[in-house]
C-alpha positions, 0 to 999 in steps of 0.5 A: 762340715754339714754336721757342724752347720747343724750344731751351729744352727741348733744353738743359734735359736737360743742365741738369737732369742737373747739378741731379739730382746734388744732389737726388732727381728727384721732389723736384727736380721739386716744387721747380721747379714749386712755385716757378713756381706761386708766381711766377705766383700774381698772375696768378690774381687777375683770373680767374674760377674756372670759367675756371681749371678746364681747368688741372686736367686739363691739369696732371694730363696734364703730371704724367703726362708728367713722371713717365713721362719721368723714370722712363723715362729712368732705365730706357732709354738716352738715345738711345732716350728722345730718339727715342721722345719724338719720336713725339709728332709722329706721334701728335699729328695722329692725336689731333687728327684724333680729337678735332676730327674734322678730318683734318690736311693731308697736308703735316703728316702727311708732315712728321711722318714726315720729322721722325720719320726725322730723330729716328731718325738724330739719336739713332741709336736703331735697337736698341729692345728695348721694355723698361719704360723704352721703354714709359714714353717712348712713353706720355709721347709719347702724353700730349704729343700729348693735351696739345697737343690738349687745350690747344687744345680747352680754350682756343680758346673760353676767356677764361683768360690763358695765364699763369693757365693755366700757374699752375694747371698748374704748381701741379698738377704741383708738388703731385703731385710733392711728394706722390709724393716724400713717399710715397716710401721714406726721409726727405725730404732737406734742400734743397741749398745748392750754388749750381750746384743753384740756378742750374740750378733758376732757369734751369729755373723761368724758361725751361724751365717759366714761359716754355715752358708760357706760350708753349705755352698762348699759341701752341697757341690760335693755331695747330693742334696738329699744327703746334705739335707739329712745331715743338716736335718739333725739341727733340732737335736742340737737345738734341744741339746743346747737348750738342755745344757745351756738353758737348763731345759729338761728333755724327756725320754721320748725326746732323747729317743727322737734325738737318737733316731735323727742321729742314726738316720743322718749317719746311715744316709751319709755312710757309703754303701759299697766301694763303688759309692765310695769311689763315686764320692771321691771322684766327685769331690776331686773333680770339683776341687780340680 
């Protein structure tokens, strides 16, 4: 499920880029997340209000991520943005260590370093001058690390469903983006009528938001934050493949090598090392599902 999230998010950049031709960034994000929230409203009926409370801080972290990413990409280069957001695979083990007071396995730390090296080769982001956009992308990467770890902390002993948690998160992001859009200078434009805008929006609502955040909330509860981050950290690879196959962009041999390193790191980190680890993973998943 987490690899599927990486694939969807990898394609989302090109899809969102097409939609943003017709509508401002904050307005588009508000439409995307509020539509998702309304689709998920029925999932809230069977939940106790106190079980939904973790969705508010998680939604605020998610809102911060999207704002940092959105404005960061506008200021820095695409290659720098793709590389810097991949720093979340390095930050996540450190945040997990700090929050849970448990050192991640050495294999996960090594895999994080390999994945980061792969992202550097894939994006070829060697000349990073650390402007405001680069700082915002690093902030987004740190927030992503906290997002995964906090999701684990808030949900591991909670009875809230992944769909209901996703509903609250998307509602917070949607309202936050709508408020920022309304407070921005100028009048709010009318919604576009172009079919391509709505095709892109529907794709991102159903797959990039509803499925992706449901899968993240569901899977993080059943594995470690570091593993989840490494699997979702393969996002730049799928973004590059989408750009090559769909947008006809060319990938160099160095970029392909970087992609191979990212895949190798993700698979290595997610593969159980021994029978004891397999037993612990199965036990964790069965306890959560029960």
